[in-house]
GUKEPA-605503 format. One record per residue: x, y, z of N, C-alpha, C, CB in turn; residue number from 1. Coordinates in steps of 0.1 Angstrom, whole numbers. Glycine has a CB too. Example, Ala and Ser with C-alpha at 12.3 -4.5 7.8 and 13.67 -1.06 7.14 Angstrom:
<rs>
(r (132,-57,78),(123,-45,78),(132,-33,78),(113,-45,90),1)
(r (128,-22,71),(137,-11,71),(129,0,79),(141,-6,57),2)
</rs>
This chain:
<rs>
(r (82,-33,82),(83,-38,87),(88,-40,81),(78,-41,91),1)
(r (114,-45,89),(116,-52,89),(118,-57,86),(116,-53,90),2)
(r (50,-56,90),(49,-68,93),(47,-65,83),(42,-76,101),3)
(r (47,-94,46),(42,-87,37),(53,-98,29),(43,-69,38),4)
(r (6,-150,7),(19,-156,1),(16,-155,-13),(23,-170,6),5)
(r (27,-149,-20),(24,-152,-33),(27,-167,-35),(32,-143,-43),6)
(r (17,-175,-32),(19,-190,-34),(15,-193,-49),(10,-198,-24),7)
(r (25,-197,-56),(22,-201,-70),(14,-214,-70),(35,-202,-79),8)
(r (3,-214,-77),(-5,-226,-78),(3,-237,-85),(-18,-224,-85),9)
(r (2,-249,-80),(10,-260,-86),(2,-265,-98),(11,-272,-76),10)
(r (9,-271,-108),(3,-275,-120),(1,-290,-120),(12,-270,-132),11)
(r (-11,-294,-123),(-14,-308,-124),(-17,-312,-138),(-27,-311,-115),12)
(r (-9,-321,-143),(-10,-325,-157),(-18,-338,-157),(4,-327,-164),13)
(r (-29,-339,-164),(-37,-351,-165),(-32,-359,-177),(-52,-347,-166),14)
(r (-27,-370,-175),(-22,-379,-185),(-32,-389,-189),(-8,-385,-182),15)
(r (-34,-392,-202),(-43,-402,-207),(-35,-413,-212),(-52,-396,-218),16)
(r (-36,-425,-206),(-29,-437,-210),(-38,-445,-220),(-25,-445,-198),17)
(r (-33,-448,-232),(-42,-455,-241),(-33,-464,-250),(-50,-446,-249),18)
(r (-40,-472,-259),(-33,-480,-268),(-28,-472,-280),(-42,-491,-273),19)
(r (-17,-477,-287),(-12,-470,-298),(-23,-469,-309),(0,-477,-304),20)
(r (-22,-458,-317),(-32,-456,-328),(-30,-467,-338),(-30,-442,-334),21)
(r (-41,-472,-344),(-41,-482,-354),(-48,-477,-366),(-47,-495,-349),22)
(r (-44,-483,-378),(-49,-479,-391),(-48,-464,-392),(-64,-484,-392),23)
(r (-60,-457,-395),(-59,-443,-398),(-65,-435,-387),(-67,-440,-411),24)
(r (-66,-440,-375),(-71,-432,-364),(-63,-420,-361),(-72,-441,-351),25)
(r (-70,-409,-358),(-63,-397,-354),(-57,-398,-341),(-72,-384,-355),26)
(r (-45,-393,-338),(-39,-394,-325),(-48,-387,-314),(-25,-388,-325),27)
(r (-47,-393,-302),(-55,-387,-291),(-51,-373,-289),(-53,-395,-279),28)
(r (-61,-364,-285),(-58,-350,-282),(-49,-349,-270),(-71,-342,-280),29)
(r (-40,-339,-270),(-31,-338,-258),(-40,-335,-246),(-22,-326,-260),30)
(r (-35,-341,-234),(-43,-339,-222),(-42,-324,-218),(-37,-348,-211),31)
(r (-53,-319,-212),(-52,-305,-208),(-44,-303,-196),(-67,-300,-205),32)
(r (-38,-291,-194),(-31,-287,-182),(-40,-279,-173),(-18,-279,-186),33)
(r (-42,-284,-161),(-51,-277,-152),(-43,-269,-141),(-61,-288,-145),34)
(r (-46,-257,-140),(-40,-248,-130),(-47,-250,-116),(-39,-234,-134),35)
(r (-40,-255,-106),(-47,-256,-93),(-50,-242,-88),(-38,-264,-83),36)
(r (-61,-242,-80),(-65,-229,-75),(-55,-224,-64),(-79,-230,-68),37)
(r (-52,-211,-66),(-43,-205,-56),(-52,-201,-43),(-36,-192,-62),38)
(r (-47,-204,-32),(-54,-200,-20),(-57,-185,-19),(-47,-204,-7),39)
(r (-70,-182,-16),(-74,-168,-15),(-80,-166,-1),(-84,-165,-26),40)
(r (-73,-157,6),(-77,-153,19),(-82,-139,20),(-66,-156,30),41)
(r (-91,-136,29),(-96,-122,31),(-100,-120,45),(-107,-119,21),42)
(r (-101,-107,49),(-106,-104,62),(-121,-106,62),(-102,-89,66),43)
(r (-126,-112,73),(-140,-115,74),(-148,-102,77),(-143,-125,85),44)
(r (-142,-93,84),(-149,-80,88),(-138,-70,90),(-158,-82,101),45)
(r (-141,-58,86),(-132,-46,88),(-140,-34,92),(-123,-44,76),46)
(r (-136,-28,103),(-142,-15,107),(-132,-4,104),(-147,-15,122),47)
(r (-137,6,96),(-128,17,93),(-136,30,95),(-123,16,78),48)
(r (-131,39,103),(-137,52,105),(-127,63,109),(-148,50,117),49)
(r (-131,75,106),(-122,86,109),(-118,86,124),(-128,100,105),50)
(r (-106,89,128),(-102,89,142),(-102,104,146),(-88,83,144),51)
(r (-110,107,156),(-112,121,161),(-105,122,175),(-126,125,162),52)
(r (-98,112,180),(-92,112,193),(-81,122,194),(-87,98,197),53)
(r (-81,130,204),(-71,140,205),(-58,134,212),(-76,152,214),54)
(r (-47,137,207),(-34,134,213),(-30,119,211),(-35,137,227),55)
(r (-37,111,203),(-33,97,201),(-24,96,189),(-46,89,198),56)
(r (-12,90,191),(-2,88,181),(-6,76,172),(12,87,187),57)
(r (-1,77,160),(-4,66,151),(2,53,156),(2,69,137),58)
(r (-4,42,154),(2,29,158),(-4,18,148),(-2,25,172),59)
(r (3,7,148),(-2,-5,140),(1,-17,148),(5,-5,126),60)
(r (-9,-25,151),(-6,-37,159),(-12,-50,152),(-13,-36,173),61)
(r (-3,-59,148),(-7,-71,142),(-11,-81,152),(4,-77,132),62)
(r (-21,-89,150),(-25,-100,159),(-27,-112,150),(-39,-96,166),63)
(r (-27,-124,157),(-29,-136,149),(-42,-137,140),(-30,-148,158),64)
(r (-52,-129,144),(-64,-129,136),(-67,-116,129),(-76,-132,145),65)
(r (-57,-108,127),(-59,-95,119),(-50,-84,124),(-73,-91,121),66)
(r (-55,-72,124),(-47,-61,129),(-56,-49,133),(-37,-56,118),67)
(r (-51,-40,142),(-57,-28,145),(-47,-17,143),(-63,-28,160),68)
(r (-52,-5,140),(-43,6,137),(-50,19,138),(-37,5,123),69)
(r (-43,30,141),(-47,43,139),(-36,49,130),(-49,52,153),70)
(r (-40,52,118),(-30,57,108),(-37,62,96),(-21,45,104),71)
(r (-31,71,88),(-36,75,75),(-35,64,65),(-28,88,70),72)
(r (-43,64,55),(-44,53,45),(-30,51,38),(-55,56,35),73)
(r (-22,61,38),(-9,60,31),(-1,48,37),(0,72,32),74)
(r (-2,46,50),(5,35,57),(-1,21,52),(4,36,72),75)
(r (-14,21,50),(-20,8,45),(-14,5,31),(-35,9,44),76)
(r (-13,15,22),(-8,14,9),(6,9,9),(-10,27,1),77)
(r (15,16,16),(29,12,17),(31,-2,22),(37,22,25),78)
(r (23,-6,32),(24,-19,38),(19,-30,28),(17,-20,51),79)
(r (8,-27,21),(2,-37,12),(11,-39,0),(-11,-32,7),80)
(r (18,-29,-5),(26,-31,-17),(41,-30,-14),(23,-20,-27),81)
(r (45,-30,-1),(59,-31,3),(68,-20,-4),(65,-45,0),82)
(r (63,-8,-2),(70,4,-7),(71,14,4),(64,9,-20),83)
(r (79,25,1),(80,36,10),(71,47,5),(95,41,12),84)
(r (68,57,14),(59,68,9),(64,75,-4),(57,78,20),85)
(r (77,77,-5),(82,83,-17),(81,75,-29),(96,87,-14),86)
(r (78,62,-28),(76,54,-40),(61,53,-44),(80,40,-36),87)
(r (53,61,-38),(38,61,-41),(35,75,-48),(29,59,-29),88)
(r (30,74,-60),(27,86,-68),(12,87,-70),(34,85,-82),89)
(r (6,99,-67),(-8,102,-70),(-17,101,-59),(-12,93,-81),90)
(r (-12,99,-47),(-22,99,-35),(-26,113,-32),(-15,93,-23),91)
(r (-39,115,-30),(-44,129,-26),(-39,132,-12),(-60,129,-26),92)
(r (-40,145,-9),(-35,150,4),(-41,144,16),(-36,165,5),93)
(r (-54,141,16),(-61,135,27),(-56,122,31),(-76,135,25),94)
(r (-50,114,21),(-45,101,24),(-33,101,33),(-42,94,11),95)
(r (-27,112,34),(-15,113,43),(-18,121,56),(-4,119,36),96)
(r (-29,129,56),(-32,138,67),(-43,134,76),(-34,151,62),97)
(r (-52,125,71),(-64,121,79),(-63,108,85),(-77,122,70),98)
(r (-61,107,99),(-59,94,105),(-73,86,105),(-54,96,119),99)
(r (-71,73,104),(-83,64,105),(-81,54,116),(-85,57,91),100)
(r (-92,50,122),(-92,40,132),(-97,27,125),(-101,43,144),101)
(r (-88,17,124),(-91,5,116),(-89,-8,125),(-81,4,104),102)
(r (-99,-17,123),(-98,-30,130),(-102,-40,119),(-106,-31,143),103)
(r (-94,-50,116),(-97,-60,106),(-95,-74,112),(-88,-58,93),104)
(r (-105,-82,110),(-104,-96,116),(-106,-107,106),(-115,-97,127),105)
(r (-99,-118,108),(-101,-130,99),(-111,-139,106),(-88,-137,96),106)
(r (-116,-149,98),(-124,-159,105),(-114,-171,109),(-135,-165,95),107)
(r (-120,-180,117),(-112,-190,123),(-104,-199,113),(-120,-199,131),108)
(r (-111,-202,101),(-105,-210,91),(-93,-204,85),(-115,-214,80),109)
(r (-93,-190,83),(-82,-183,77),(-71,-182,87),(-87,-169,73),110)
(r (-74,-180,100),(-63,-180,110),(-56,-193,110),(-69,-177,124),111)
(r (-63,-204,110),(-57,-217,110),(-49,-220,98),(-68,-228,111),112)
(r (-53,-216,86),(-46,-218,74),(-33,-210,74),(-55,-214,62),113)
(r (-33,-198,78),(-21,-189,78),(-11,-194,88),(-25,-175,81),114)
(r (-16,-200,99),(-7,-205,110),(2,-216,105),(-15,-210,122),115)
(r (-2,-223,94),(5,-234,88),(16,-229,79),(-4,-244,81),116)
(r (17,-217,76),(26,-211,66),(39,-206,73),(20,-200,58),117)
(r (50,-205,66),(62,-199,71),(60,-184,73),(74,-202,61),118)
(r (67,-178,82),(65,-164,85),(65,-155,72),(76,-159,94),119)
(r (74,-157,63),(74,-149,51),(62,-151,43),(87,-151,43),120)
(r (57,-163,42),(45,-166,34),(33,-160,41),(44,-181,33),121)
(r (33,-161,54),(22,-154,61),(21,-139,58),(23,-156,77),122)
(r (33,-133,58),(33,-118,56),(29,-115,42),(47,-113,58),123)
(r (33,-124,32),(28,-121,18),(13,-123,16),(36,-131,9),124)
(r (8,-133,23),(-7,-134,23),(-14,-123,29),(-11,-148,29),125)
(r (-9,-118,40),(-15,-106,47),(-14,-94,37),(-7,-103,60),126)
(r (-3,-93,30),(-3,-82,20),(-14,-83,10),(11,-82,13),127)
(r (-16,-95,5),(-27,-97,-5),(-40,-93,1),(-27,-111,-10),128)
(r (-42,-97,14),(-55,-94,20),(-57,-79,22),(-56,-101,34),129)
(r (-46,-72,25),(-46,-58,27),(-49,-51,13),(-33,-53,33),130)
(r (-43,-56,2),(-46,-51,-11),(-61,-52,-14),(-37,-58,-21),131)
(r (-66,-64,-11),(-81,-66,-14),(-89,-57,-6),(-84,-81,-11),132)
(r (-86,-55,7),(-93,-46,16),(-93,-31,10),(-87,-46,30),133)
(r (-81,-27,6),(-80,-13,0),(-88,-12,-13),(-65,-10,-3),134)
(r (-89,-22,-21),(-97,-22,-33),(-112,-21,-30),(-94,-34,-42),135)
(r (-116,-29,-20),(-130,-30,-17),(-135,-18,-9),(-133,-42,-8),136)
(r (-128,-13,1),(-133,-2,9),(-128,12,5),(-128,-4,23),137)
(r (-117,13,-3),(-112,26,-7),(-113,28,-22),(-98,28,-2),138)
(r (-117,17,-29),(-117,18,-44),(-104,20,-50),(-126,29,-49),139)
(r (-93,15,-43),(-80,17,-47),(-76,9,-60),(-70,13,-36),140)
(r (-71,17,-70),(-66,11,-82),(-52,16,-84),(-75,14,-94),141)
(r (-42,7,-86),(-28,11,-88),(-22,3,-99),(-20,8,-75),142)
(r (-11,8,-104),(-3,2,-114),(12,4,-110),(-6,7,-128),143)
(r (20,-6,-115),(34,-6,-111),(42,3,-122),(40,-20,-111),144)
(r (52,10,-117),(61,17,-126),(75,18,-119),(55,31,-129),145)
(r (84,26,-125),(97,28,-119),(99,43,-117),(109,22,-127),146)
(r (107,47,-108),(109,61,-105),(123,63,-100),(99,66,-93),147)
(r (129,74,-105),(143,77,-101),(143,84,-88),(150,86,-112),148)
(r (150,77,-78),(150,83,-64),(164,81,-58),(140,75,-56),149)
(r (167,89,-48),(179,87,-40),(178,73,-33),(182,98,-30),150)
(r (188,65,-34),(188,52,-27),(201,49,-21),(185,41,-38),151)
(r (202,39,-13),(214,33,-8),(216,20,-14),(214,32,8),152)
(r (228,17,-18),(232,4,-24),(240,-4,-13),(240,5,-37),153)
(r (235,-16,-10),(242,-24,0),(251,-35,-6),(231,-31,9),154)
(r (264,-34,-3),(273,-44,-9),(282,-50,2),(283,-36,-19),155)
(r (290,-60,-1),(298,-68,8),(312,-62,8),(298,-83,5),156)
(r (318,-60,20),(332,-56,21),(340,-67,28),(334,-43,27),157)
(r (333,-75,37),(340,-85,44),(329,-96,49),(347,-80,57),158)
(r (327,-106,40),(317,-116,43),(320,-124,55),(315,-125,30),159)
(r (333,-124,59),(337,-132,71),(331,-127,84),(352,-132,72),160)
(r (325,-115,84),(319,-110,96),(305,-115,98),(320,-95,96),161)
(r (299,-121,87),(285,-126,88),(285,-140,93),(279,-124,74),162)
(r (275,-143,101),(273,-157,106),(260,-162,100),(272,-157,122),163)
(r (262,-173,92),(250,-180,86),(242,-187,97),(255,-190,76),164)
(r (229,-186,96),(220,-193,105),(221,-208,103),(206,-188,104),165)
(r (218,-216,113),(218,-230,112),(206,-235,104),(218,-237,126),166)
(r (196,-227,104),(183,-230,97),(178,-217,90),(173,-236,106),167)
(r (171,-219,79),(165,-208,72),(151,-205,76),(166,-210,57),168)
(r (146,-213,85),(132,-212,89),(131,-207,104),(124,-225,88),169)
(r (119,-202,108),(118,-198,122),(125,-185,125),(123,-208,131),170)
(r (126,-176,114),(133,-163,117),(125,-154,126),(135,-157,103),171)
(r (133,-146,133),(126,-136,142),(137,-125,144),(121,-142,155),172)
(r (132,-113,149),(140,-102,151),(134,-93,161),(144,-94,138),173)
(r (143,-86,169),(138,-75,178),(144,-62,173),(143,-79,193),174)
(r (136,-52,173),(140,-39,168),(138,-28,179),(132,-35,156),175)
(r (149,-21,181),(149,-10,191),(156,2,185),(155,-14,205),176)
(r (154,14,190),(162,26,184),(177,23,185),(158,39,192),177)
(r (183,22,174),(197,19,174),(201,5,175),(204,27,184),178)
(r (192,-5,173),(196,-18,176),(186,-28,168),(195,-22,191),179)
(r (192,-38,162),(185,-49,156),(192,-62,161),(185,-49,140),180)
(r (184,-71,167),(189,-84,170),(181,-94,163),(189,-87,186),181)
(r (188,-102,154),(180,-110,144),(185,-125,144),(181,-105,130),182)
(r (176,-134,142),(179,-148,140),(172,-152,127),(174,-157,152),183)
(r (180,-158,118),(176,-163,105),(169,-152,97),(166,-175,108),184)
(r (176,-141,96),(171,-130,88),(178,-130,74),(172,-116,95),185)
(r (171,-128,63),(178,-127,50),(183,-113,48),(168,-131,39),186)
(r (192,-111,39),(198,-98,36),(187,-89,30),(210,-99,28),187)
(r (178,-95,22),(167,-88,16),(158,-82,28),(158,-97,7),188)
(r (155,-90,38),(147,-84,49),(155,-73,57),(144,-96,59),189)
(r (168,-75,58),(176,-65,65),(175,-52,57),(191,-69,66),190)
(r (177,-53,43),(176,-41,35),(163,-34,36),(178,-45,20),191)
(r (152,-41,37),(139,-35,39),(137,-28,52),(128,-46,38),192)
(r (143,-34,63),(142,-27,76),(152,-15,76),(146,-37,86),193)
(r (163,-16,70),(172,-5,70),(166,7,62),(185,-8,63),194)
(r (158,4,52),(151,15,44),(142,23,53),(143,9,33),195)
(r (135,16,63),(126,23,72),(134,32,81),(118,14,80),196)
(r (146,28,85),(155,36,94),(161,48,87),(165,27,100),197)
(r (165,45,74),(173,55,67),(164,65,59),(183,49,58),198)
(r (151,61,57),(143,69,49),(145,69,34),(144,83,53),199)
(r (152,59,29),(155,57,15),(154,42,12),(169,62,11),200)
(r (151,39,-1),(151,25,-5),(166,20,-4),(146,24,-20),201)
(r (167,8,1),(180,1,2),(180,-10,-8),(184,-4,16),202)
(r (189,-9,-18),(190,-19,-29),(201,-30,-25),(194,-13,-43),203)
(r (196,-42,-24),(205,-53,-20),(213,-58,-32),(197,-64,-13),204)
(r (226,-54,-32),(235,-59,-42),(246,-68,-37),(241,-47,-50),205)
(r (243,-74,-25),(253,-83,-19),(255,-96,-26),(250,-85,-4),206)
(r (244,-101,-32),(244,-114,-38),(244,-125,-27),(256,-116,-46),207)
(r (241,-122,-15),(242,-132,-4),(228,-138,-3),(246,-125,9),208)
(r (228,-152,-3),(216,-160,-1),(215,-165,13),(215,-171,-12),209)
(r (204,-171,16),(203,-177,29),(199,-167,40),(215,-184,33),210)
(r (201,-171,53),(197,-162,64),(209,-162,74),(184,-167,71),211)
(r (208,-151,82),(220,-148,91),(215,-145,105),(228,-137,85),212)
(r (224,-148,115),(222,-143,129),(231,-132,131),(224,-155,139),213)
(r (226,-121,137),(234,-109,140),(228,-100,150),(237,-102,127),214)
(r (236,-92,156),(232,-80,164),(239,-68,158),(235,-82,179),215)
(r (231,-58,155),(236,-46,149),(233,-34,159),(230,-43,135),216)
(r (243,-27,163),(242,-16,173),(247,-3,167),(249,-19,186),217)
(r (240,8,167),(244,21,162),(238,32,170),(241,22,147),218)
(r (243,44,169),(237,56,175),(226,61,166),(248,67,178),219)
(r (214,60,171),(203,65,162),(203,80,160),(189,61,168),220)
(r (196,85,150),(195,99,148),(189,106,160),(186,102,136),221)
(r (196,117,165),(191,124,176),(196,119,189),(177,125,177),222)
(r (205,109,189),(211,103,201),(218,113,209),(220,91,198),223)
(r (219,111,222),(226,120,231),(241,119,228),(224,115,246),224)
(r (248,130,230),(262,131,227),(271,121,235),(267,145,230),225)
(r (265,116,246),(273,106,253),(272,92,247),(268,106,268),226)
(r (263,90,238),(261,77,231),(274,74,223),(249,76,222),227)
(r (281,64,227),(294,60,221),(293,51,209),(303,54,231),228)
(r (281,47,206),(279,38,194),(282,45,181),(265,32,194),229)
(r (287,38,171),(290,44,158),(278,48,150),(299,35,150),230)
(r (280,55,139),(268,57,130),(264,44,124),(272,68,119),231)
(r (252,44,118),(248,32,112),(256,27,101),(233,33,107),232)
(r (263,37,94),(271,33,82),(284,27,87),(275,46,74),233)
(r (290,32,98),(302,26,103),(299,13,110),(308,35,114),234)
(r (287,12,117),(283,-1,123),(281,-12,113),(270,2,131),235)
(r (275,-9,102),(273,-19,91),(286,-25,87),(266,-13,79),236)
(r (296,-17,85),(309,-22,80),(317,-29,91),(318,-10,75),237)
(r (317,-23,103),(325,-29,114),(319,-42,120),(327,-19,125),238)
(r (306,-42,121),(299,-53,127),(294,-64,118),(287,-48,135),239)
(r (291,-60,105),(285,-70,96),(293,-72,83),(271,-66,93),240)
(r (303,-63,81),(311,-64,68),(303,-60,56),(316,-78,67),241)
(r (293,-51,58),(285,-46,47),(286,-31,46),(270,-50,49),242)
(r (284,-26,34),(286,-12,31),(274,-6,25),(298,-9,22),243)
(r (270,6,30),(259,14,24),(265,26,17),(249,19,36),244)
(r (261,27,4),(266,38,-4),(254,45,-10),(275,32,-16),245)
(r (254,58,-8),(243,67,-13),(245,69,-28),(243,80,-6),246)
(r (234,68,-36),(234,70,-50),(220,73,-55),(240,58,-57),247)
(r (219,74,-68),(205,76,-74),(202,65,-83),(205,90,-82),248)
(r (190,60,-83),(187,49,-92),(172,47,-94),(193,37,-87),249)
(r (168,39,-104),(154,35,-106),(149,25,-95),(152,30,-120),250)
(r (138,28,-90),(132,19,-80),(117,16,-84),(133,25,-66),251)
(r (112,5,-79),(98,2,-81),(89,13,-74),(94,-12,-75),252)
(r (78,16,-81),(69,26,-76),(55,22,-79),(72,40,-82),253)
(r (46,28,-71),(31,26,-73),(25,39,-78),(25,20,-60),254)
(r (18,38,-89),(10,49,-93),(-5,47,-89),(11,52,-109),255)
(r (-11,56,-82),(-25,55,-77),(-34,61,-88),(-27,62,-63),256)
(r (-42,53,-95),(-51,57,-105),(-64,61,-99),(-53,47,-116),257)
(r (-68,55,-88),(-81,59,-82),(-81,55,-67),(-93,51,-89),258)
(r (-86,64,-58),(-88,61,-44),(-99,70,-39),(-74,63,-36),259)
(r (-107,65,-30),(-117,73,-23),(-117,72,-8),(-131,68,-28),260)
(r (-123,81,-1),(-124,79,13),(-132,66,16),(-131,91,20),261)
(r (-130,60,27),(-135,46,29),(-150,46,29),(-130,41,42),262)
(r (-155,35,23),(-170,32,23),(-175,30,37),(-173,21,14),263)
(r (-188,31,39),(-194,29,53),(-191,15,57),(-209,32,52),264)
(r (-191,13,71),(-189,0,77),(-202,-8,75),(-185,1,92),265)
</rs>
């Protein structure tokens, strides 16, 4: 996705106001620094079971109070840690081949709290909730590393073709085969969505901050010969002034140290 807050807790310094030291009194001890609690959200209930339905394709549907999906656990891992399957090392075969029917719900207080956050913050909090669910129900333990992989590097060739958004909040986008129509989307978010389309990590080296409004149209893989739209590489340059270059490089990766089939509901 394009569905992924690390809200840093604010620091409260308690100051002690007192009179100057007199005679041989020792100076007052420095006031302690107190770390405010970081909000912690979790799913109130989650049902996870093997999916035995014949002919049902995988899907993932986010709702205001949670999500439902039919998918192997690999999709949960990649969503929770914002990586692609090739960036995950050590998953057993069943994690990619055995579909699961999953429904996870939040309580009303959590729904209300998340609704007050910006979309990106909501997504980050949902990622944390998914990480906690994987740890609790699958015994998932991971660590971060780097891995050399084929990647695309995204750079600027003509910044004049990009239109800055009037605001950096309230971003949204519509995705269709061969089309992205976006309002207030960052280039980092664009790179993440392009990675899903291209099947490789896209490294944003544009140096562009802020958000942008754009419509990107290209001929998707397997398009009919009558489709006159350009390839995604040509479309990026002609329509957005950005260039995708294939190369090899180190990328973030997840090493799975432990995972089990899901615990009982």
